[in-house]
N, C-alpha and C positions, 0 to 999 in steps of 0.2 A: 585541832583547836583545844585549848586548855579548858578544863571544867573546874569551876570553883565551888567550894562547899558553902552553901548559903541556904537560907530558908526558902521553901518553895514559893511563897507569896512574893518575896522580894525578887526572886528570879523571873517570875512571870512579868512583873512590872517593868523590870529592866529590859526584858525581851521585847515587850510591846513598844517601849520608847525607842529602842534600836530600830525596829522595823519601820516605825513611822518616820524616823529620821532618814533611813536609807531610801524609802519610797519618795520622800520629798526631794532628796538629792538627785535621784535618778530622773524624776520628772523634770527637774530644772535643767539637767545636762541634756536630756533628749530635746527639750525645747530649744536649747542653744545650738545644738549640732545638726538639727534637721532643717533642710532648705525650706524657706517659707512657701515656695511654689516651684513645681516642676511640670514640664509638659505632660499632658495626660497620657501620651503614648510613649513616654521615654522612661528609662531606668534611672532611679535616684543615684546621686553621686556616691561612689563606693566609700564606705566608712574609712576614716583614718587618712584620707588623701588631702594633700594641699590643694588650694585653688589653682587651676591651670593658669600659667603665665603666657600671655599672648606672644611673648618673645622667646619662649622655650618650648620644645616639643614635649607634649604631655605624656607620651608613652613611657617616659622614664619614671613617672610617678607610680606606676604599677607594672612590674614585670613578672608577676606571679603567673603560673601556668594557666593557659586558657586555650581551648580549641575552637577554631572557626572553620566552618565548612565553606568552601569556595567553588561555586559553579562556573566553569569556563565553557562558554557556548561555542565550542569547536570540537566536533566529534573526532577530529584527527589529532587533537592534542594528547600526547602520550606520556607526559612527564608526571612524576610523583613528587611529593613533598616529604622530607624526612630521611631520604636516602642520600641526597647529594650534600657535598660539603657546604654549599651556600645556604641551602634551606635549613640545615642543622644549625649553622652559625646564626642565622636570623632568628630562629626559635630560641636559642640560648640567650641571645641578646635582648629580645623583646618579651619573651615568655609566650609568644603566640605560636601555636602549632596549627598548621593548615591541613585540612582534609580536602584534597582536590576532587572535584566531581566533573565528569564530562558526559554529554548526552550520547546515547548509543546510536541515535539517528539525527533527525532535524532539530536543531537547538530551539528554534522558535516554538515548535509544537511541544517539545519537552517542557519548557518553562511555562507555557500556557496551561498545561495539565497540572503543573505544580501550583500555579495560582489558584486553580479551581479547588484543589485540595486544601488550600490555605496553609500549606507547609512548604516554605521556601528555604533554600540554603542561606547561610548568614551573609555571604558576599556573592554577588552575581555579576559576571562579566559577559556582556552580550554585544554583538555587532551593532554599531550605532544605527544601522539601517533597518534593524529587525522590528517587525510589528510589535513583538512582545515588550520591547523597551517602553514604548508609549503606553501600553496597557499597564505595565508596572507602575508608571508614574501616575496615570490617571485613575487607576484603581486603588490608590493609597496602599500599595504593597511595599513600598520602600520609603526610607526616611529622607527628609530634606537634609542634605549634607550641611547646608549652611546653619540649620538649626542645631544639629548635633555638634557642630564645631563651636558654635557660640557657647554651648553649655559645657562641653567636655574638652575641647582642644582648639582654642582660637588661633593657635599657631598654624592651623590648617590654611587659614586665609593668606598667610605669608608664602606658603609653598605651592598651593594649588594654582595660584595665578588668577588675578582678577579677570583677565581676558577670557580664560576658559570658563570661569564661573558665570561671567556675563553672557557668553555665547550660549550656554546651556540653560540659562535662567528661563523659567516658564512664566506664564502670564500672572501667576500668583506670587511671583517674586522669588520662588524657591528654585534651587538647583539640586537635582537628584542623582546625577552621575558625573564621574570624572573620566575623561577620555584618555586613551593612550595614543601615541603617535600623532598628536595634535600640532599643527603648524599654522602660524598666521602669515598672511601675504607679506607683511612688513619684514618679518623674520626671514622669510625666504629670499626677499630682495636683498636684505643686508648680508646674509651669510652665503648665499648661493646654494644652500641646501634646499632642494625643492621637494624631496621625498617622492618624486615621480618614479613609479615602478612599472608602468606599462611599456612594453616593448614588443617589437616584431622580431622574432628570433629565427635563425636558420642554422642548420648543422654546418659548421665552418668548412670542413674538408669537402663535403659533397657539394655545397654551394660554390666553392671556388673551382672545383673540378668541372662544374657545369659552365664555368665562365662568368660567374657572378651575374646571373641574369637579372634584368629589371623586373621587379615584382610590384612596382608602384601603379601600373596601369592594368586594366582588365586583360588586354592582349598579352602583355608580358607575363602576367600571372598564369594565364592559361597555357602559354608557350612553355613556361618552366615546368608546369605540371605534366605537360605532354612529354617533355624531354625526360622527366623523372620516370614516367611510365615506360617509355621506349627503351631507355638505356640503364636506368638505375632502380629497377624494382627491388633489387638487393644490393647492398653496398657493404663491402668488407665483412661479408658473412651475415649481415643483418637484413631482415625483411623491413622495408621502409614504409611507414605510414605517411601519406602526403602532408597531412595537416592536423593541427590540434588547436582548439579554442578554449581557453581557460574559462571555467564557469559556464560552459555550454551556452544556451540561448540567452538567459537573462543577463549575462555579463559579457562573455567573450564575443558573442555574435551580435550584440546589441550596443550597449553603452561603450564598450571597449573599441569595437570596430568603428563606431561613429567618431570616437576621439581620434583614431588613426586617420580618418577622413576629414578631420577638422570641421565636422558638422557643428554649426553654431548652436549655442544654448539659448540665445535670445536675439531678436532683431528689433531695433528701434525701441528698446526697453520692454518688449513683450516676449514672454517665454515662447520658445520655438518648438514646434512639433517635429522632433528629430527623426522619428520613425518614418515620417512621410517625406523626408528629404530626398530629392532626385538622385544625388550621388550615392546615398546609402542604398536606395532601391536598385541602382545600376549594379552595385557590387553584390547585392543579394542575388541578382539575376546572373552575375558572373559565377557565383557558386553553383547556381542551378545548372548552368551550361557545363561546368566542370563535372558535375555529377552525371549529367546526360551523356557526356563523352567517356565516362568511366575513369575519369582522372581523380575523382574523390569518392570515397565510400562514406558510409554513415557512421564510421567509428567515432569520429570526433563529437557526434551527438549522443552516442550511447555508451561509450567506454566508462567503466567504473573507475573510481579513484585508484584502486589497486592496479588496474590495467594501465592507466595513465602513468603511474609511478614506475611500473615495470618497463614501459616503453621509453620513458624519459631517462631512466637510469642506464639504459642500454643504447641510448642515442638512436632510437628507432623512428623518431619523427624527423621529417625534413623541415617543415615550417611550423612555427608556433606563435599564436597570439597569447603571450605568456608574460606574467610579471617576473621581472628579472630577479627579484629577491627570493623567489621560489627556486632559483637555480644556484644559490650560493654554495650549497653542498654538492650538487650534481656536477657543475662545471669543473671544479678542481679534480673531482674523481675521474671524470672523463679525460681530462688533460693528463692524468697520471696513468691512463690505461694503455693497452697495447696499441690503440689508435689515438695518439696524443692530440690530433687535430679534430677529433670527433665532438668536441665541445661546441657550445652554441654562442653565436655572436648576434648583436643587434644590427639590423639593416633597415633601410626604408621599405616599409610594406605598402599595402594599399593606400593610395592617395586619391583626393578628389579630382574632378575634371580640370581644375586649375593648376594642379600639381603642387598645392600648398603642403608645407610640412605638417606633420601631425600636431595636434594640440592635446597633449596628454594631461590627464588629471594630476595635479601636484598634491602635496599634503594639504590638509585643510583644517579648519577649526574643529570640525566634527571628530577628527581623528579616525581611528579604526574601530576600536571597541570601547564601551563605557562600563565602568564598574560602579555598582550600587550596593547599599546596605539594606537588607530586607528587614521588615518589621517582625519576622519570625526570629530574628536575632535576639538572644537573651543577654548579650553583652555589647550593646551598641556603643558604649563608651570606649571599650577596647577596640572595637571595629573601626571607629572614626580615627582613633589614635594610631592604629596600625596603618590605615590608609595615608594619614599625614606623614608617618615615618617613611612609607614606601614612595611617597611623592617628593619627599625632601631630597636634597643632594646626597645626604648621608645614606638614605635608603636606596636611592638609585645606584650609588657606588657599591653598596653591599650586594645588591642583587646582580649587578652587571659584572663586577670585578671579583666578587667573592671575599675571601678573608685575607687581609694584608699579611704578607710573609709566606703565605702558602700558594696563592694564585697570582698575587700582584705585589709590586713594591714601588717605592718612590724613586723616581729617576729625575734628578734636577728639580726636586720638589713637586713633581707631577706623577700621579698614579699611572702605572704602566703594567700591563699583563706580563708575566714572566715568559721567557722565550719558549719554554716547553708547552705553555698554554697556547701560545700563538701557533705553534707547530701543529697542535691538535685540531685547530680550525680546519686545516686542509687535509690532515692525515687520519683523524679519528673524531669526527664531530659528535658521534654517539657517546664516546667516552667523555668528551668535554661536557656534554649536557647531563648525562646520567650520573657520572661520578663527581663532577665538580659543580654542575648547575649554574655555570656562569654565562656571560654574553646574553643571548636572547632566549635562554631557557624559560625564564619566568617574565614574560613580556606584558603581562596584564596591566601594569602601571607604567610602562616604558615611556620616558620622556626623551625623545631624540636630541632635543636642545642640550640636555645635560650629558647623556651617555655617549653621544657621537665624538666628544672630545677624547674619549678613552679607547675608541676603536682602533685596532691595529690597521696599518696600511693594507688595503684590499689587494688580493692577487689580481694580476692583469686580466685574467679570464673573467673576473667579476667586474672589475673597474670599467672595462669597455662597455658593458651593458648599462651600468649606472650612468656613465658620462653621456651615453647616447640618449638615455631617457631624460636627463637633466637639460640637454640642449633643446629638446622638443616639449619641455614642460610649459604649459600655459599657466603661469603662476597665479594669475587672478581668477582662474576658473574654478578654484576650490569652492567658491561660494555656491556653485550650482550642484555640488554633490549632495544627494539625498533630499531633493526637493519634493519627492513623492509623499503622499499622505500615508501615515501609519496609524494603527490602532483599530478601533471598532466603529468609527464614524461611518456615515453613509458614503462619504467620498473615499474613505480608505477601503471600504468593501468594494466599491466600484473599481478602484485601481487594482485591487487584488484579483478581481475577476478578469480584468483586461490583461494583466500580467500573465495570469495562468493561461488564458486563451492564446496569448502571443507565443508562449512556450510550446503550445500544441501546434500552432500554425507554422512556425519557422521550419520544422522538418518537412511539412507539406509543401512549402514554397521551394525548398532546395531540391526536393525529389519530384517536383511537378514535371509532367511529360513534355511540356513546351512552354514558351513565353506566354501564350494566350491563357493557358491553365494557371500560370503564375499570377497573371493580372486578375483573373477571376477570384482566386483564393485570397489575394491581397485586398481586393475591393470588398469582398465578403467580410473580411476581418475588420476593415474600417467601419462598415455598417454596424457590426456587432459592438464594436468599441463605442460608437456613438450611442447605441441603445443602452449600454451599461452605465453611461454618464461621464463620458470623456470630457465634455465641456466643463463639468464640475471639477474634474481633476486639474484641468488647465487653470481654472480660476484659483484653485488651492495653490498650485505651483507659483502662480503670479503673486499671490498674497504672501506666501512664504519667502519668495525672493525679495519682495519689497521690505519685509521685516528684517531680513538678513542684511540688506544694503543699509538699512537704518542703524543696525547694530554696529556694522563696520564703520559707520560714519561717526559714532559716538566718541 
């Protein structure tokens, strides 16, 4: 700054005048540029930004570097951010670097402890069925996405979909989570994409060598297990485990088995008690008989995830109650092995006494997991804009296909994975995910309606399972998924006690010494269930179902 020679008194007077002038100007500018009101729990609009345009994604307004921690509630999720081509590309484009976190154990317990500490990750993805989800909403731990969007990125409403926001809207009018893999019944009817993934699988070569036995009746099921024990305890060098049920008691042997048996969810408008269904009880007794005869061991109730993976990868199971999409990497690998027919195929499994086809859960509005923005987040404006980007077709394309020219190209004006990427799907899925990060590597915001148009044709060993599941999908039954109470309410606690007790009782039923002992154990469970408050659970389910029906009718 230049210094002028002047008398000291004049200099002081001029300095005072200048200071007063600058202060007045600064005060005026601050008044003009500061929003007149902001939500008490939100971050003010970043300085220097334009007002978000509801017709344009707001992430483009600020692409400066920012880091967001992202908790993915799946202990088995093993991917990182910042190493793959796709994650680097998204960070370069948006400025958002993601620090992925996964629980070492049970996700529900992990996030509950974090709530207690008051320190949560910026973004949280949890199973839509988890108790912690409701706690996050009711405990004011996460932002209402609609409120963040109104302030920072109204374009969110264009890409999130009114149906999804309406489905997850709470009584206070707010929506706190965005689901992935969400399907509406209308969409499934229109497209034929049901998202059904429940199947009954058998090892193809062993099943066919046994004469493709009937597994749909208790007698056929037991006969096949007896044949396996007598003639095929080992097959092509592998020790064979007779049976596996995904998710053990709470899923594979309960809800999943009930769907295979087409056990109804309601009768005459009233929620049905599926555990007490006669056909379901008959099949539980069938498993007890198999155990008594030494045809089943308790492996399927106690095997760790590592043991299950090892047996699956080496085709050591004969039968599996297993979601087919968990076999998309395994089946091609088995088909390319020394025993090329050792992969798994979907067949008719246990059926009810009428011989009805299975009624498998399709996709539903709940989706699979929901993603939320925590109030520990110091950059909620960047977080909602990042979610808007990931939810949009542009973001879906970037995450699923990667970077144009490197992993995909336009063919007849349509995005298409390059041939070498398609080849990796069957030859080296680990490289596809770790080095390139495309396809389903980052599935947290996956919208199948958008990304399925870019999927390559599935291999026959995968397509057979998918088509079998689609044929048996009960498209309108998605409304029944997740009717059980969650959170800390009395009815939720009652259901938690009932569920936990059922997990303890199931092994007792299967290992009961005879049918009389089975009946006694089951009756004792029903009595305890009643004492825990099962009637309140049924009332809750009914009320929830009525609310869902009303939403679907809007």
